[in-house]
N, C-alpha and C positions, 0 to 999 in steps of 0.2 A: 104607265111607268115610263120615265124618261131614260133612254139608253143611248149611249154613244156607240154606234155600231163599229166604227173604225177603231176606237179605243179598245173595245172588248176583244175584237179579232186580233189586234196587235198584242194585247196582253196575254191572250191564250197562246199565241205563237211564242212569246217570250217564256211563258210558264213551261211550255213543252221542252224547252232547251235544257232544263235542269231536272226533269221528271220523266218517268216512263209512263206512256199511255199507248195501248195497242192501236194499230192502224184502224181497226173497226170502231173503237171508242172515239178516236180523233174524228173520223168521218161522220159518225153519228152526232157528235157535238156540233160540228160545223153545219150540217144540214138541218138539224133541229133548231140551231140558233137562227139560221136564215129563215126558216119557217116561222119562228117566233117574230122575226122582223116583219115578215109579210102580214102577220096577224095584227101588227100594230103594238107589239110589246105589252100584251095584257099581263096582269100580275101572275096569273096561272095559265099555262098553255095546255089545252086538252087535245090529245091526239091518240088515236087508236094504234095498236101494235102493228096491224097490217099496213097502215099508211107509213109508219116509220120504216118498216121493212122495204117498202117501195122507194122511200127516199134514198136509202143507202144500198139498194139492190141486194138485200140479204134474203135468201130463200128459207133460212132456218130461224124459227122463232126463238129457239134457245140461244142461237148465236147473237141475235139482237139483244136478248135479255142480259147476256153476259156483258156485252158492250155497254148497255145502259147501267148495269150495276157497277161497272168499272168507273163510270162517271160519277155515280152516286158515292161510291167509296172514296173517290178522289176529292170529294167535296165540291164538285162542280155543278151538281144537279140535285134537286130535291124532288121526290116522287110522292104524290098523294094518290092512293089507290081509289079508283072509281067505285062508286056504290051502285048496287043493283045492276051489275054488268055494264055500267057506263065506262067509257075510256078513262085511263089514268090521266091525272093532271101533273104537269111538270113546271118547275120553277128553277131558273138559272141562278146560280150564285155569282153575282157580278164581281169582276176584278176591281171595278171602280169603287165598290163599296156602297153604291147608291141604294141597294136594298138591305143595307145594314149588316152584311155578313162578310164582305170581302174587302181586302185592303192590301196594297203593295204586292199585288200578284200572289197573294196567299189566301185563296178563297176558303172559307169555312174552317179556318184553323181555330177559331174561338178567340184569337188574339189579334192585335194590330201590331205590326212590326215596329219596334222602337217605342211603343207607347203602352197600351193596356196589356196586362198579362192575364186577366181574368176572363171568364166566359162572357160573351156578349149576350145580353138579354134578347130573347126572341130568335136567335139563330138556330136553325135546325141542324141536327147531326147529319141529315141527308141519307142515313142508312135505311134500307128497306127492312132489314132484320136487325133488331137490337142485339148487341152482343150481351149474352148473359154472363156477367162477370162473377155472379154468386155461385155458379155451378163449377165444380171441378170436372176433370175429364171422365166423369161417369158415363158420358155419351159414347165412349169407346165400347161399352158393354152392349152387345146386341140382344134384341128381344125378338121372339118369333111372332109374326103377324100372318093373318089369313086364316081361313077356315081349317086348312090342313097344317098350319104352322110352318110353311115352307119358306117364308120370306123373312130373312134376318136383317134387321135394321137397328141402328143406334137411335137414341132419342133425338139427337141433333139432326140426323137424316130425316126422321119423320117430321120434325118441325119445319124443315126446309121444304119438304113435299107439301105440307099443309099450307105453307105461306105462298107457294108458287102455283100449285095445281089444285083447283077446286075439286076435281074428280080423282084425287090421289087414292082414295079408298078403292075405286074401281080398278086402278092400275095395279094395286097390291093384289086384288082378287084375281086379276088376269095372270099375274106372275105366279101366284100361289097355285092356281088351277093348272097352269102350264107345266109347272114343276111336277105336280101330282100325276097328271095324265100323260105327259110326253117325256118326263124325265130330264127337263132342262137343268143344266148345271152351270152355275156362275160363281166365280170367286168373290164377287161383290154384288149383292142384290141391289144396292142403291144405284150403282153404276148401270146395272142391267135395266132398271126402271127408267133411268134417264135416257138410255139408248132407245128403249121401246117408245117412249113418249116422243122423242125427237124424230124418230122414223115416221111415226103416224102423223106428226105435225107437218113434216115435209110433204107427205102424200096428200094430206087434206088441203094444204095451203097452196100447192103448186098451181092449180087452176085459178084460184082467187088471186094469186100473185100476178099471173099473166094478164088477167082481166084488168087489175089495177094499173099495171105498167102501160097497158094500152090506153087507159084513161089519162095517164100523166103525160103521154107523148103529144 
């Protein structure tokens, strides 16, 4: 794919002037874009999460995922989940519009400023999770999960866990058992699960992160 590196970097800088993007998301976009440049601008860039963490020196996988999802939701990045535990693939939505989706510093809006107003054929929405517009807010109603029924989650929360964590059922089992045996009390079981997952991810990836940083130096 032909990409004008300077044009895209400049366009991203201008785009940021009128839009909010967290510092983590900005840093991830820049480093991932430079990595794409080093790879020769393939149509899809395949990179594992741990290497992305090393690029931006983030020790938390969940922090990286939030930054990545922010880019996706802003229409700057498209994610294709890897199959059979393969790393995810990423595609940038170019401001120059050379990949058919961006124009006039409005990536992935589905329109071109001052011209077409309809959706462009072939442009991805870029969202990892499709918004279910047919469902009312029934997700607010919590259902009991686990052998002992101690974990209360909404349908929306369960779908998020399923989409992000392959071992989500094991985490529900742990929380359910912990509540039954040790009397854990949480005002929000979904938030508790995310906290448990993030804590274990930090502990598990600390050593791998240090090894990767040593390789990159």
